[in-house]
All heavy atoms as TSV, in Angstrom:
chain	resi	resn	atom	element	x	y	z
A	1	MET	N	N	7.823	9.826	-29.235
A	1	MET	CA	C	7.738	9.367	-27.894
A	1	MET	C	C	9.148	8.769	-27.481
A	1	MET	O	O	9.773	8.008	-28.191
A	1	MET	CB	C	6.716	8.245	-27.783
A	1	MET	CG	C	6.568	7.751	-26.395
A	1	MET	SD	S	5.163	6.520	-26.416
A	1	MET	CE	C	5.124	6.193	-24.697
A	2	THR	N	N	9.597	9.246	-26.276
A	2	THR	CA	C	10.938	8.859	-25.848
A	2	THR	C	C	10.752	7.540	-24.971
A	2	THR	O	O	9.729	7.346	-24.340
A	2	THR	CB	C	11.586	9.937	-24.982
A	2	THR	OG1	O	10.748	10.168	-23.854
A	2	THR	CG2	C	11.817	11.129	-25.754
A	3	SER	N	N	11.760	6.759	-24.989
A	3	SER	CA	C	11.718	5.479	-24.143
A	3	SER	C	C	11.938	5.871	-22.696
A	3	SER	O	O	12.628	6.818	-22.388
A	3	SER	CB	C	12.725	4.550	-24.644
A	3	SER	OG	O	13.996	5.033	-24.573
A	4	PRO	N	N	11.391	5.030	-21.772
A	4	PRO	CA	C	11.595	5.430	-20.393
A	4	PRO	C	C	13.054	5.244	-19.940
A	4	PRO	O	O	13.731	4.442	-20.448
A	4	PRO	CB	C	10.656	4.352	-19.703
A	4	PRO	CG	C	10.500	3.261	-20.625
A	4	PRO	CD	C	10.652	3.861	-22.016
A	5	THR	N	N	13.459	6.053	-18.937
A	5	THR	CA	C	14.773	5.971	-18.467
A	5	THR	C	C	14.829	4.737	-17.539
A	5	THR	O	O	13.962	4.594	-16.638
A	5	THR	CB	C	15.141	7.243	-17.716
A	5	THR	OG1	O	15.067	8.292	-18.533
A	5	THR	CG2	C	16.525	7.171	-17.086
A	6	ILE	N	N	15.837	3.929	-17.711
A	6	ILE	CA	C	16.033	2.731	-16.894
A	6	ILE	C	C	17.323	2.876	-16.182
A	6	ILE	O	O	18.376	3.152	-16.823
A	6	ILE	CB	C	15.880	1.456	-17.700
A	6	ILE	CG1	C	14.539	1.354	-18.253
A	6	ILE	CG2	C	16.234	0.277	-16.838
A	6	ILE	CD1	C	14.301	0.192	-19.242
A	7	VAL	N	N	17.402	2.688	-14.873
A	7	VAL	CA	C	18.576	2.819	-14.058
A	7	VAL	C	C	18.726	1.499	-13.258
A	7	VAL	O	O	17.761	0.814	-12.899
A	7	VAL	CB	C	18.481	4.073	-13.095
A	7	VAL	CG1	C	18.429	5.313	-13.850
A	7	VAL	CG2	C	17.370	3.942	-12.121
A	8	PRO	N	N	19.973	1.208	-12.913
A	8	PRO	CA	C	20.135	0.015	-12.077
A	8	PRO	C	C	19.901	0.349	-10.603
A	8	PRO	O	O	20.248	1.404	-10.107
A	8	PRO	CB	C	21.607	-0.334	-12.276
A	8	PRO	CG	C	22.280	0.943	-12.668
A	8	PRO	CD	C	21.251	1.744	-13.418
A	9	CYS	N	N	19.258	-0.596	-9.917
A	9	CYS	CA	C	19.096	-0.376	-8.504
A	9	CYS	C	C	20.402	-0.290	-7.826
A	9	CYS	O	O	21.325	-1.099	-8.112
A	9	CYS	CB	C	18.255	-1.626	-7.908
A	9	CYS	SG	S	18.156	-1.613	-6.118
A	10	PRO	N	N	20.664	0.766	-7.020
A	10	PRO	CA	C	21.944	0.880	-6.357
A	10	PRO	C	C	22.370	-0.310	-5.443
A	10	PRO	O	O	23.584	-0.502	-5.249
A	10	PRO	CB	C	21.835	2.165	-5.509
A	10	PRO	CG	C	20.635	2.883	-6.034
A	10	PRO	CD	C	19.750	1.848	-6.627
A	11	GLN	N	N	21.404	-1.051	-5.046
A	11	GLN	CA	C	21.686	-2.110	-4.058
A	11	GLN	C	C	21.940	-3.472	-4.888
A	11	GLN	O	O	22.932	-4.092	-4.632
A	11	GLN	CB	C	20.597	-2.280	-3.133
A	11	GLN	CG	C	20.879	-3.087	-1.963
A	11	GLN	CD	C	21.970	-2.484	-1.089
A	11	GLN	OE1	O	22.127	-1.313	-0.874
A	11	GLN	NE2	N	22.867	-3.300	-0.638
A	12	CYS	N	N	21.012	-3.867	-5.725
A	12	CYS	CA	C	21.059	-5.237	-6.340
A	12	CYS	C	C	21.261	-5.160	-7.878
A	12	CYS	O	O	21.368	-6.232	-8.401
A	12	CYS	CB	C	19.801	-6.032	-6.024
A	12	CYS	SG	S	18.328	-5.349	-6.872
A	13	LYS	N	N	21.291	-3.968	-8.395
A	13	LYS	CA	C	21.538	-3.781	-9.907
A	13	LYS	C	C	20.430	-4.216	-10.811
A	13	LYS	O	O	20.566	-4.298	-12.003
A	13	LYS	CB	C	22.832	-4.422	-10.302
A	13	LYS	CG	C	24.051	-4.097	-9.456
A	13	LYS	CD	C	24.285	-2.576	-9.407
A	13	LYS	CE	C	25.536	-2.313	-8.630
A	13	LYS	NZ	N	25.420	-1.083	-7.791
A	14	THR	N	N	19.205	-4.561	-10.207
A	14	THR	CA	C	18.078	-4.873	-11.043
A	14	THR	C	C	17.671	-3.568	-11.831
A	14	THR	O	O	17.604	-2.517	-11.232
A	14	THR	CB	C	16.849	-5.300	-10.109
A	14	THR	OG1	O	17.240	-6.457	-9.455
A	14	THR	CG2	C	15.587	-5.524	-10.935
A	15	PRO	N	N	17.338	-3.742	-13.128
A	15	PRO	CA	C	16.924	-2.514	-13.875
A	15	PRO	C	C	15.555	-1.926	-13.330
A	15	PRO	O	O	14.595	-2.735	-13.018
A	15	PRO	CB	C	16.670	-3.025	-15.296
A	15	PRO	CG	C	17.435	-4.313	-15.292
A	15	PRO	CD	C	17.460	-4.887	-13.952
A	16	VAL	N	N	15.481	-0.664	-13.126
A	16	VAL	CA	C	14.403	0.021	-12.546
A	16	VAL	C	C	13.913	1.158	-13.583
A	16	VAL	O	O	14.748	1.916	-13.930
A	16	VAL	CB	C	14.695	0.672	-11.139
A	16	VAL	CG1	C	13.471	1.400	-10.588
A	16	VAL	CG2	C	15.171	-0.389	-10.190
A	17	THR	N	N	12.655	1.152	-13.860
A	17	THR	CA	C	12.102	2.271	-14.682
A	17	THR	C	C	12.017	3.470	-13.880
A	17	THR	O	O	11.332	3.439	-12.772
A	17	THR	CB	C	10.788	1.882	-15.324
A	17	THR	OG1	O	10.935	0.687	-16.097
A	17	THR	CG2	C	10.247	2.980	-16.206
A	18	TRP	N	N	12.592	4.602	-14.302
A	18	TRP	CA	C	12.547	5.883	-13.540
A	18	TRP	C	C	11.243	6.567	-13.860
A	18	TRP	O	O	11.128	7.189	-14.971
A	18	TRP	CB	C	13.767	6.714	-13.854
A	18	TRP	CG	C	13.927	7.860	-12.923
A	18	TRP	CD1	C	13.286	9.135	-13.080
A	18	TRP	CD2	C	14.610	8.018	-11.743
A	18	TRP	NE1	N	13.588	9.933	-12.052
A	18	TRP	CE2	C	14.398	9.249	-11.185
A	18	TRP	CE3	C	15.396	7.125	-11.057
A	18	TRP	CZ2	C	15.013	9.678	-10.003
A	18	TRP	CZ3	C	15.980	7.508	-9.886
A	18	TRP	CH2	C	15.747	8.781	-9.319
A	19	GLY	N	N	10.224	6.483	-13.043
A	19	GLY	CA	C	8.999	7.219	-13.313
A	19	GLY	C	C	8.049	7.044	-12.152
A	19	GLY	O	O	8.381	6.372	-11.111
A	20	PRO	N	N	6.783	7.622	-12.224
A	20	PRO	CA	C	5.897	7.619	-11.128
A	20	PRO	C	C	5.389	6.258	-10.734
A	20	PRO	O	O	4.908	6.061	-9.656
A	20	PRO	CB	C	4.815	8.512	-11.592
A	20	PRO	CG	C	4.932	8.654	-12.970
A	20	PRO	CD	C	6.385	8.407	-13.358
A	21	ASP	N	N	5.548	5.261	-11.640
A	21	ASP	CA	C	5.071	3.914	-11.363
A	21	ASP	C	C	6.163	3.141	-10.577
A	21	ASP	O	O	5.879	1.967	-10.257
A	21	ASP	CB	C	4.727	3.181	-12.639
A	21	ASP	CG	C	5.883	3.185	-13.659
A	21	ASP	OD1	O	6.705	4.098	-13.667
A	21	ASP	OD2	O	6.027	2.221	-14.382
A	22	SER	N	N	7.270	3.755	-10.207
A	22	SER	CA	C	8.307	3.057	-9.414
A	22	SER	C	C	8.425	3.831	-8.064
A	22	SER	O	O	9.260	4.823	-7.985
A	22	SER	CB	C	9.601	3.105	-10.131
A	22	SER	OG	O	9.509	2.438	-11.407
A	23	PRO	N	N	7.690	3.497	-7.047
A	23	PRO	CA	C	7.631	4.324	-5.854
A	23	PRO	C	C	8.920	4.299	-4.983
A	23	PRO	O	O	9.152	5.109	-4.192
A	23	PRO	CB	C	6.485	3.716	-4.999
A	23	PRO	CG	C	6.403	2.332	-5.538
A	23	PRO	CD	C	6.792	2.354	-6.974
A	24	TYR	N	N	9.782	3.325	-5.255
A	24	TYR	CA	C	11.034	3.270	-4.524
A	24	TYR	C	C	12.239	3.684	-5.275
A	24	TYR	O	O	13.386	3.484	-4.810
A	24	TYR	CB	C	11.219	1.785	-3.959
A	24	TYR	CG	C	10.061	1.269	-3.229
A	24	TYR	CD1	C	9.247	0.283	-3.723
A	24	TYR	CD2	C	9.765	1.785	-1.962
A	24	TYR	CE1	C	8.123	-0.148	-3.018
A	24	TYR	CE2	C	8.663	1.332	-1.212
A	24	TYR	CZ	C	7.912	0.375	-1.726
A	24	TYR	OH	O	6.813	-0.078	-1.099
A	25	ARG	N	N	12.004	4.298	-6.401
A	25	ARG	CA	C	13.165	4.639	-7.282
A	25	ARG	C	C	14.185	5.539	-6.494
A	25	ARG	O	O	13.738	6.346	-5.644
A	25	ARG	CB	C	12.702	5.390	-8.473
A	25	ARG	CG	C	12.037	6.784	-8.250
A	25	ARG	CD	C	11.471	7.343	-9.566
A	25	ARG	NE	N	10.820	8.532	-9.342
A	25	ARG	CZ	C	9.566	8.747	-9.053
A	25	ARG	NH1	N	8.791	7.636	-8.894
A	25	ARG	NH2	N	9.021	9.828	-8.826
A	26	PRO	N	N	15.457	5.347	-6.673
A	26	PRO	CA	C	16.111	4.524	-7.649
A	26	PRO	C	C	16.207	3.057	-7.216
A	26	PRO	O	O	16.786	2.325	-7.906
A	26	PRO	CB	C	17.521	5.165	-7.753
A	26	PRO	CG	C	17.788	5.572	-6.249
A	26	PRO	CD	C	16.391	6.108	-5.812
A	27	PHE	N	N	15.644	2.704	-6.122
A	27	PHE	CA	C	15.713	1.271	-5.721
A	27	PHE	C	C	14.603	0.484	-6.322
A	27	PHE	O	O	13.504	1.036	-6.718
A	27	PHE	CB	C	15.608	1.181	-4.181
A	27	PHE	CG	C	16.677	1.922	-3.472
A	27	PHE	CD1	C	16.468	3.223	-2.959
A	27	PHE	CD2	C	17.939	1.466	-3.333
A	27	PHE	CE1	C	17.369	3.908	-2.318
A	27	PHE	CE2	C	18.958	2.104	-2.702
A	27	PHE	CZ	C	18.691	3.399	-2.191
A	28	CYS	N	N	14.738	-0.787	-6.480
A	28	CYS	CA	C	13.719	-1.645	-7.097
A	28	CYS	C	C	12.626	-2.039	-6.073
A	28	CYS	O	O	11.589	-2.410	-6.545
A	28	CYS	CB	C	14.390	-2.899	-7.651
A	28	CYS	SG	S	15.117	-4.032	-6.432
A	29	SER	N	N	12.955	-2.022	-4.814
A	29	SER	CA	C	11.933	-2.427	-3.856
A	29	SER	C	C	12.160	-1.731	-2.454
A	29	SER	O	O	13.196	-1.112	-2.313
A	29	SER	CB	C	12.056	-3.933	-3.646
A	29	SER	OG	O	13.357	-4.296	-3.086
A	30	GLU	N	N	11.222	-1.875	-1.596
A	30	GLU	CA	C	11.394	-1.332	-0.297
A	30	GLU	C	C	12.538	-2.047	0.488
A	30	GLU	O	O	13.272	-1.424	1.181
A	30	GLU	CB	C	10.069	-1.447	0.574
A	30	GLU	CG	C	10.134	-0.813	1.920
A	30	GLU	CD	C	8.862	-0.928	2.701
A	30	GLU	OE1	O	8.022	-1.770	2.407
A	30	GLU	OE2	O	8.725	-0.099	3.601
A	31	ARG	N	N	12.746	-3.289	0.152
A	31	ARG	CA	C	13.778	-4.101	0.827
A	31	ARG	C	C	15.125	-3.510	0.493
A	31	ARG	O	O	15.953	-3.203	1.380
A	31	ARG	CB	C	13.745	-5.547	0.335
A	31	ARG	CG	C	14.820	-6.438	0.837
A	31	ARG	CD	C	14.688	-7.856	0.342
A	31	ARG	NE	N	15.785	-8.632	0.807
A	31	ARG	CZ	C	16.975	-8.754	0.280
A	31	ARG	NH1	N	17.239	-8.131	-0.837
A	31	ARG	NH2	N	17.922	-9.526	0.739
A	32	CYS	N	N	15.452	-3.174	-0.835
A	32	CYS	CA	C	16.669	-2.590	-1.221
A	32	CYS	C	C	16.892	-1.216	-0.577
A	32	CYS	O	O	17.927	-0.845	-0.161
A	32	CYS	CB	C	16.808	-2.635	-2.673
A	32	CYS	SG	S	17.260	-4.106	-3.393
A	33	LYS	N	N	15.784	-0.498	-0.488
A	33	LYS	CA	C	15.832	0.870	0.023
A	33	LYS	C	C	16.204	0.786	1.511
A	33	LYS	O	O	17.055	1.560	2.013
A	33	LYS	CB	C	14.439	1.491	-0.061
A	33	LYS	CG	C	14.327	2.965	0.415
A	33	LYS	CD	C	13.021	3.476	0.140
A	33	LYS	CE	C	12.801	4.876	0.729
A	33	LYS	NZ	N	11.482	5.432	0.457
A	34	LEU	N	N	15.676	-0.140	2.308
A	34	LEU	CA	C	15.963	-0.263	3.721
A	34	LEU	C	C	17.310	-0.810	3.924
A	34	LEU	O	O	17.971	-0.468	4.922
A	34	LEU	CB	C	14.872	-1.221	4.344
A	34	LEU	CG	C	13.459	-0.586	4.424
A	34	LEU	CD1	C	12.488	-1.557	5.050
A	34	LEU	CD2	C	13.519	0.705	5.256
A	35	ILE	N	N	17.826	-1.698	3.075
A	35	ILE	CA	C	19.217	-2.195	3.180
A	35	ILE	C	C	20.180	-1.042	3.069
A	35	ILE	O	O	21.087	-0.883	3.872
A	35	ILE	CB	C	19.540	-3.306	2.164
A	35	ILE	CG1	C	18.758	-4.606	2.485
A	35	ILE	CG2	C	20.977	-3.593	2.031
A	35	ILE	CD1	C	18.773	-5.709	1.396
A	36	ASP	N	N	19.872	-0.172	2.044
A	36	ASP	CA	C	20.743	0.977	1.880
A	36	ASP	C	C	20.718	1.951	3.094
A	36	ASP	O	O	21.786	2.410	3.516
A	36	ASP	CB	C	20.319	1.701	0.608
A	36	ASP	CG	C	21.333	2.841	0.210
A	36	ASP	OD1	O	22.433	2.531	-0.235
A	36	ASP	OD2	O	20.923	4.036	0.440
A	37	LEU	N	N	19.504	2.144	3.623
A	37	LEU	CA	C	19.387	2.987	4.799
A	37	LEU	C	C	20.158	2.450	5.958
A	37	LEU	O	O	20.858	3.110	6.677
A	37	LEU	CB	C	17.915	3.231	5.157
A	37	LEU	CG	C	17.623	4.022	6.383
A	37	LEU	CD1	C	18.197	5.438	6.235
A	37	LEU	CD2	C	16.102	4.006	6.679
A	38	GLY	N	N	20.089	1.073	6.138
A	38	GLY	CA	C	20.852	0.417	7.259
A	38	GLY	C	C	22.363	0.586	7.067
A	38	GLY	O	O	23.079	0.774	8.012
A	39	GLN	N	N	22.789	0.624	5.837
A	39	GLN	CA	C	24.208	0.779	5.634
A	39	GLN	C	C	24.723	2.185	5.952
A	39	GLN	O	O	25.801	2.356	6.549
A	39	GLN	CB	C	24.599	0.452	4.148
A	39	GLN	CG	C	24.423	-1.015	3.887
A	39	GLN	CD	C	24.583	-1.469	2.402
A	39	GLN	OE1	O	24.248	-0.660	1.564
A	39	GLN	NE2	N	24.997	-2.650	2.209
A	40	TRP	N	N	23.858	3.197	5.710
A	40	TRP	CA	C	24.174	4.525	6.093
A	40	TRP	C	C	24.213	4.653	7.587
A	40	TRP	O	O	25.087	5.221	8.218
A	40	TRP	CB	C	23.197	5.532	5.490
A	40	TRP	CG	C	23.473	5.925	4.058
A	40	TRP	CD1	C	22.766	5.516	3.008
A	40	TRP	CD2	C	24.418	6.880	3.681
A	40	TRP	NE1	N	23.358	6.079	1.858
A	40	TRP	CE2	C	24.413	6.936	2.277
A	40	TRP	CE3	C	25.425	7.663	4.293
A	40	TRP	CZ2	C	25.215	7.759	1.525
A	40	TRP	CZ3	C	26.291	8.362	3.586
A	40	TRP	CH2	C	26.152	8.461	2.190
A	41	ALA	N	N	23.173	3.970	8.272
A	41	ALA	CA	C	23.157	4.071	9.765
A	41	ALA	C	C	24.309	3.355	10.363
A	41	ALA	O	O	24.717	3.774	11.426
A	41	ALA	CB	C	21.776	3.387	10.146
A	42	ASP	N	N	24.822	2.263	9.777
A	42	ASP	CA	C	25.950	1.596	10.254
A	42	ASP	C	C	27.243	2.191	9.941
A	42	ASP	O	O	28.348	1.740	10.266
A	42	ASP	CB	C	25.965	0.142	9.806
A	42	ASP	CG	C	24.912	-0.808	10.463
A	42	ASP	OD1	O	24.378	-0.344	11.521
A	42	ASP	OD2	O	24.637	-1.818	9.888
A	43	GLU	N	N	27.212	3.371	9.252
A	43	GLU	CA	C	28.360	4.174	8.803
A	43	GLU	C	C	29.255	3.403	7.881
A	43	GLU	O	O	30.464	3.579	7.846
A	43	GLU	CB	C	29.156	4.694	10.035
A	43	GLU	CG	C	28.333	5.640	10.862
A	43	GLU	CD	C	29.182	6.180	12.083
A	43	GLU	OE1	O	30.326	5.786	12.336
A	43	GLU	OE2	O	28.588	7.031	12.766
A	44	GLN	N	N	28.562	2.461	6.998
A	44	GLN	CA	C	29.430	1.748	6.058
A	44	GLN	C	C	29.633	2.735	4.849
A	44	GLN	O	O	30.582	2.506	4.059
A	44	GLN	CB	C	28.619	0.595	5.500
A	44	GLN	CG	C	28.529	-0.488	6.569
A	44	GLN	CD	C	27.665	-1.689	6.169
A	44	GLN	OE1	O	27.490	-1.863	4.998
A	44	GLN	NE2	N	27.240	-2.464	7.159
A	45	TYR	N	N	28.852	3.798	4.680
A	45	TYR	CA	C	29.129	4.877	3.692
A	45	TYR	C	C	29.679	6.079	4.406
A	45	TYR	O	O	29.223	6.408	5.477
A	45	TYR	CB	C	27.858	5.194	2.957
A	45	TYR	CG	C	27.158	4.112	2.205
A	45	TYR	CD1	C	25.793	3.975	2.230
A	45	TYR	CD2	C	27.827	3.209	1.391
A	45	TYR	CE1	C	25.087	2.987	1.527
A	45	TYR	CE2	C	27.205	2.238	0.642
A	45	TYR	CZ	C	25.810	2.158	0.749
A	45	TYR	OH	O	25.190	1.129	0.011
A	46	ARG	N	N	30.532	6.799	3.742
A	46	ARG	CA	C	31.017	8.028	4.292
A	46	ARG	C	C	31.160	9.029	3.228
A	46	ARG	O	O	31.540	8.716	2.082
A	46	ARG	CB	C	32.360	7.827	4.981
A	46	ARG	CG	C	32.282	6.880	6.122
A	46	ARG	CD	C	33.614	6.772	6.856
A	46	ARG	NE	N	33.536	5.768	7.875
A	46	ARG	CZ	C	33.441	6.050	9.203
A	46	ARG	NH1	N	33.517	7.378	9.486
A	46	ARG	NH2	N	33.344	5.167	10.023
A	47	VAL	N	N	30.817	10.301	3.539
A	47	VAL	CA	C	31.013	11.376	2.618
A	47	VAL	C	C	32.294	12.014	2.926
A	47	VAL	O	O	32.612	12.411	3.964
A	47	VAL	CB	C	29.810	12.393	2.842
A	47	VAL	CG1	C	30.060	13.658	1.879
A	47	VAL	CG2	C	28.477	11.791	2.568
A	48	PRO	N	N	33.181	12.123	1.844
A	48	PRO	CA	C	34.516	12.688	2.116
A	48	PRO	C	C	34.386	14.182	2.507
A	48	PRO	O	O	33.498	14.873	2.019
A	48	PRO	CB	C	35.213	12.519	0.831
A	48	PRO	CG	C	34.209	12.268	-0.199
A	48	PRO	CD	C	32.993	11.729	0.478
A	49	ALA	N	N	35.281	14.555	3.384
A	49	ALA	CA	C	35.268	15.967	3.856
A	49	ALA	C	C	36.655	16.486	3.867
A	49	ALA	O	O	37.636	15.680	4.085
A	49	ALA	CB	C	34.588	16.058	5.200
A	50	THR	N	N	36.827	17.795	3.799
A	50	THR	CA	C	38.130	18.382	4.039
A	50	THR	C	C	38.267	18.789	5.425
A	50	THR	O	O	37.264	19.109	6.140
A	50	THR	CB	C	38.302	19.568	3.067
A	50	THR	OG1	O	37.254	20.505	3.372
A	50	THR	CG2	C	38.245	19.173	1.610
A	51	PRO	N	N	39.492	18.798	5.979
A	51	PRO	CA	C	39.672	19.236	7.375
A	51	PRO	C	C	39.218	20.714	7.543
A	51	PRO	O	O	39.382	21.499	6.646
A	51	PRO	CB	C	41.227	19.105	7.586
A	51	PRO	CG	C	41.779	18.402	6.394
A	51	PRO	CD	C	40.749	18.458	5.279
A	52	ASP	N	N	38.711	20.968	8.691
A	52	ASP	CA	C	38.337	22.354	9.035
A	52	ASP	C	C	39.507	23.298	9.071
A	52	ASP	O	O	40.512	22.871	9.682
A	52	ASP	CB	C	37.553	22.440	10.334
A	52	ASP	CG	C	36.136	21.752	10.269
A	52	ASP	OD1	O	35.613	21.699	9.058
A	52	ASP	OD2	O	35.647	21.320	11.252
A	53	LEU	N	N	39.400	24.412	8.508
A	53	LEU	CA	C	40.538	25.395	8.693
A	53	LEU	C	C	40.291	26.221	9.892
A	53	LEU	O	O	39.248	26.503	10.357
A	53	LEU	CB	C	40.516	26.305	7.423
A	53	LEU	CG	C	40.700	25.640	6.053
A	53	LEU	CD1	C	40.562	26.634	4.942
A	53	LEU	CD2	C	42.088	25.016	6.009
A	54	PRO	N	N	41.401	26.550	10.509
A	54	PRO	CA	C	41.222	27.357	11.792
A	54	PRO	C	C	40.570	28.730	11.472
A	54	PRO	O	O	40.797	29.312	10.417
A	54	PRO	CB	C	42.656	27.530	12.283
A	54	PRO	CG	C	43.551	27.191	11.110
A	54	PRO	CD	C	42.752	26.344	10.178
A	55	PHE	N	N	39.735	29.159	12.402
A	55	PHE	CA	C	39.012	30.323	12.216
A	55	PHE	C	C	39.894	31.578	12.674
A	55	PHE	O	O	40.489	31.521	13.771
A	55	PHE	CB	C	37.719	30.419	13.024
A	55	PHE	CG	C	36.916	31.695	12.894
A	55	PHE	CD1	C	36.247	31.930	11.698
A	55	PHE	CD2	C	36.927	32.562	13.888
A	55	PHE	CE1	C	35.514	33.100	11.664
A	55	PHE	CE2	C	36.133	33.772	13.836
A	55	PHE	CZ	C	35.444	33.989	12.620
A	56	ASP	N	N	40.165	32.520	11.815
A	56	ASP	CA	C	40.950	33.705	12.150
A	56	ASP	C	C	40.019	34.893	12.254
A	56	ASP	O	O	39.597	35.438	11.264
A	56	ASP	CB	C	42.003	33.919	11.060
A	56	ASP	CG	C	42.935	35.025	11.457
A	56	ASP	OD1	O	42.882	35.551	12.506
A	56	ASP	OD2	O	43.741	35.387	10.526
A	57	ASP	N	N	39.760	35.318	13.457
A	57	ASP	CA	C	38.868	36.459	13.678
A	57	ASP	C	C	39.578	37.795	13.707
A	57	ASP	O	O	38.978	38.826	13.864
A	57	ASP	CB	C	38.020	36.306	14.946
A	57	ASP	CG	C	38.796	36.115	16.151
A	57	ASP	OD1	O	40.013	35.956	16.111
A	57	ASP	OD2	O	38.278	36.201	17.226
A	58	HIS	N	N	40.932	37.761	13.401
A	58	HIS	CA	C	41.608	38.982	13.254
A	58	HIS	C	C	42.399	38.999	11.928
A	58	HIS	O	O	43.616	38.767	11.959
A	58	HIS	CB	C	42.613	39.178	14.447
A	58	HIS	CG	C	41.988	39.288	15.779
A	58	HIS	ND1	N	41.194	40.367	16.110
A	58	HIS	CD2	C	41.916	38.437	16.785
A	58	HIS	CE1	C	40.750	40.210	17.300
A	58	HIS	NE2	N	41.177	39.010	17.787
A	59	PRO	N	N	41.728	39.190	10.821
A	59	PRO	CA	C	42.508	39.192	9.561
A	59	PRO	C	C	43.479	40.288	9.459
A	59	PRO	O	O	43.263	41.343	9.992
A	59	PRO	CB	C	41.361	39.297	8.480
A	59	PRO	CG	C	40.203	39.840	9.177
A	59	PRO	CD	C	40.393	39.471	10.682
A	60	ASP	N	N	44.585	40.121	8.739
A	60	ASP	CA	C	45.605	41.113	8.603
A	60	ASP	C	C	45.125	42.182	7.596
A	60	ASP	O	O	44.525	42.121	6.644
A	60	ASP	CB	C	46.919	40.459	8.077
A	60	ASP	CG	C	47.439	39.486	9.098
A	60	ASP	OD1	O	47.258	39.754	10.313
A	60	ASP	OD2	O	48.123	38.595	8.684
């Protein structure tokens, strides 16, 4: 039998068992989940992107 996977909550770092008995995984609670969602909504997190390349519809 393998031991359960335990991950830190991304918000508060509380250990969380990764499994069906943890409905908010990877978060420890609904509170931490909503705090994280709010940070995304406030644009505190950003996904890096590369600049768009100009479209060339007449290739050589």
